[in-house]
C-alpha positions in Angstrom: 0.1 25.1 -13.9 0.9 22.3 -11.4 4.1 22.5 -9.4 6.5 19.6 -9.9 9.3 18.3 -7.7 11.7 18.6 -10.7 11.2 19.4 -14.4 13.1 19.8 -17.7 12.3 21.3 -21.0 14.0 19.0 -23.5 14.9 20.0 -27.0 12.3 18.2 -29.2 14.6 17.6 -32.2 17.4 16.2 -30.1 15.1 13.9 -28.1 13.3 12.6 -31.2 16.7 11.7 -32.7 17.7 9.9 -29.5 14.4 8.0 -29.5 15.0 6.8 -33.1 18.3 5.4 -32.0 16.7 3.8 -28.9 14.0 2.2 -31.1 16.7 0.4 -33.1 18.3 -1.0 -30.0 18.2 -4.8 -29.6 16.1 -6.1 -26.6 17.7 -5.4 -23.3 15.3 -7.4 -21.2 14.0 -5.7 -18.0 17.0 -3.3 -17.8 15.8 0.0 -16.3 16.5 3.4 -17.9 18.4 6.0 -15.8 17.7 9.6 -16.5 20.1 12.4 -15.3 20.7 16.0 -16.1 24.2 17.3 -16.5 26.0 20.0 -18.4 22.7 21.3 -20.0 21.7 17.9 -21.3 19.2 15.2 -20.4 21.1 11.9 -20.4 19.2 8.6 -20.9 21.3 5.6 -19.8 20.0 2.2 -21.2 22.3 -0.6 -20.0 25.4 1.4 -20.7 24.2 3.0 -23.9 24.0 6.8 -23.4 21.6 9.1 -25.3 21.6 12.8 -24.8 19.4 15.8 -25.6 19.8 19.5 -24.8 17.6 20.5 -21.9 16.9 23.3 -19.4 15.4 23.2 -15.9 15.7 22.1 -12.3 16.6 18.4 -12.0 18.7 16.7 -9.2 19.9 13.2 -8.9 18.9 10.1 -10.9 15.5 9.1 -12.0 14.9 5.4 -12.8 12.0 4.3 -15.1 11.1 0.9 -16.6 12.7 0.4 -20.1 9.2 -0.4 -21.3 8.2 3.2 -20.8 11.1 4.5 -22.9 10.3 1.9 -25.6 6.7 3.2 -25.7 8.0 6.7 -26.0 10.3 5.7 -28.8 7.4 3.9 -30.6 4.9 6.8 -30.2 6.9 10.0 -29.8 5.1 13.0 -28.2 3.1 15.1 -30.6 3.3 18.9 -30.9 6.0 21.5 -31.3 8.6 23.1 -29.1 10.3 21.6 -26.1 9.1 18.3 -24.5 8.4 18.6 -20.8 9.8 16.0 -18.4 8.1 16.6 -15.0 8.6 14.7 -11.7 5.6 14.4 -9.3 7.0 12.4 -6.4 7.0 8.8 -7.7 5.6 9.5 -11.2 7.4 10.9 -14.3 5.4 12.8 -16.9 6.9 12.9 -20.4 4.6 14.9 -22.7 1.3 13.0 -22.2 3.0 9.7 -21.1 2.9 9.1 -17.3 5.1 6.3 -15.8 6.1 5.1 -12.4 9.7 6.0 -11.4 12.2 6.1 -8.6 14.0 9.3 -7.8 17.0 9.3 -5.5 16.4 13.1 -4.9 13.0 12.5 -3.3 12.7 12.5 0.5 10.0 10.5 2.2 8.3 11.3 5.6 9.0 8.5 8.2 6.1 6.9 10.0 6.2 7.5 13.7 4.7 5.0 16.1 3.7 6.4 19.5 5.6 5.2 22.6 3.9 2.1 23.9 2.0 1.6 20.6 -0.7 -1.0 21.0 -1.3 -4.0 18.8 -4.2 -2.1 17.1 -1.8 0.8 16.5 0.6 -1.5 14.6 -2.2 -3.3 12.7 -3.6 0.1 11.6 -0.5 0.9 9.6 -1.5 -1.4 6.8 -4.7 0.6 6.3 -3.2 4.1 6.7 0.1 3.8 4.9 1.6 2.2 1.8 3.8 -0.8 1.9 6.7 1.3 0.6 6.2 3.9 3.3 6.2 1.2 6.0 9.4 -0.3 4.5 11.2 3.1 4.3 10.3 3.6 8.0 11.8 0.3 9.0 8.4 -0.9 10.3 7.8 -3.9 8.0 9.0 -6.4 10.7 7.0 -4.6 13.3 3.8 -4.8 11.3 4.5 -8.5 10.3 5.0 -9.4 14.0 1.8 -7.6 14.9 -0.1 -9.6 12.2 1.4 -12.8 13.5 0.4 -11.9 17.0 -3.1 -11.1 15.7 -3.4 -14.5 14.0 -2.3 -16.3 17.2 -4.8 -14.4 19.4 -7.6 -15.1 16.9 -6.8 -18.8 16.9 -6.7 -18.9 20.7 -10.0 -17.0 20.9 -11.6 -19.4 18.4 -10.8 -22.4 20.6 -12.1 -20.6 23.7 -15.3 -19.4 22.1 -16.1 -22.8 20.5 -15.6 -24.4 23.9 -17.8 -21.8 25.6 -20.4 -22.5 23.0 -20.3 -26.3 23.8 -20.7 -25.5 27.5 -23.7 -23.3 26.8 -25.4 -25.9 24.7 -24.7 -28.6 27.3 -26.1 -26.3 30.0 -29.1 -25.5 27.9 -29.9 -29.2 27.5 -29.5 -29.8 31.2 -31.7 -26.8 32.2 -34.3 -27.2 29.5 -36.8 -29.1 31.8 -36.6 -26.1 34.1 -37.6 -23.7 31.3 -34.3 -21.7 31.4 -33.6 -20.5 27.9 -30.3 -20.5 26.0 -30.3 -16.7 25.8 -30.4 -16.4 29.6 -27.5 -18.8 29.9 -25.5 -16.8 27.4 -26.4 -13.7 29.4 -24.2 -15.1 32.2 -21.2 -14.1 30.0 -22.6 -10.5 29.5 -23.4 -9.2 32.9 -26.5 -11.4 33.4 -28.4 -9.7 30.5 -30.2 -12.3 28.3 -28.8 -12.1 24.7 -29.5 -13.9 21.5 -26.9 -16.5 20.4 -24.5 -15.2 17.8 -25.0 -17.1 14.6 -21.2 -17.5 14.2 -20.7 -18.8 17.7 -23.8 -21.1 17.8 -22.7 -22.7 14.6 -19.9 -24.4 16.5 -17.5 -24.3 13.5 -14.1 -22.9 14.0 -14.0 -21.4 10.5 -17.2 -19.4 11.3 -16.0 -18.2 14.6 -12.6 -17.2 13.1 -14.5 -15.2 10.3 -16.7 -13.6 13.0 -13.6 -12.4 14.9 -11.8 -11.2 11.8 -14.9 -9.2 10.7 -15.0 -7.6 14.2 -11.4 -6.6 14.0 -11.7 -5.4 10.4 -14.6 -3.2 11.4 -12.6 -1.8 14.4 -9.6 -1.0 12.2 -11.6 0.5 9.4 -13.3 2.9 11.8 -9.9 3.9 13.2 -8.5 4.3 9.7 -11.4 6.6 8.7 -10.8 8.7 11.8 -7.0 8.9 10.9 -7.7 10.1 7.4 -10.2 12.7 8.6 -7.8 14.1 11.1 -5.0 14.0 8.6 -7.1 15.9 6.1 -7.9 18.6 8.6 
């Protein structure tokens, strides 16, 4: 049997009676349902309306779920006999066979730690290795957004430089064509003197193509780093 962060065995008869009352409630919009455990009872608070059912188990703090989940539960109550299990697995609540997202104030989250002197790539990598919620809880959202802004500025700057370099290469090629000096040899001046073929993205002389080329290069670099992070994390 899987281990849960918290769980309750709720009296089926009491819960079904509460669900019948909940089903007759008028619409309360997007109001969330708050579940707590006190004095041997599961308490379901729906916008100030409190419904209770006898329960036993280990349950700390408040669990908030969408009202829509409770409404589904009231419309299609859990089948079977005996107590109904309410089980918390981090950010999900299992009620019988129903599984819904939830927020539990008794759950602790690990904070993301950036190394001292973290590079721009270290900061950009966070989007690929952690959820937006984990980044927010670690107070790193502004750090990541600033890194993404810096990335965009660098790419725009590089686009202009590469497009200009491409124009220079094409001009030099036209000038040196009568001497039989190829474009690949001229481009090789920018790569240690080794002749290379022109990059399709650069030779197209369109900023959008160059920008896409650079973004693809960065994406490939970050994807490789993310794969290495997941492998080391698994080990």
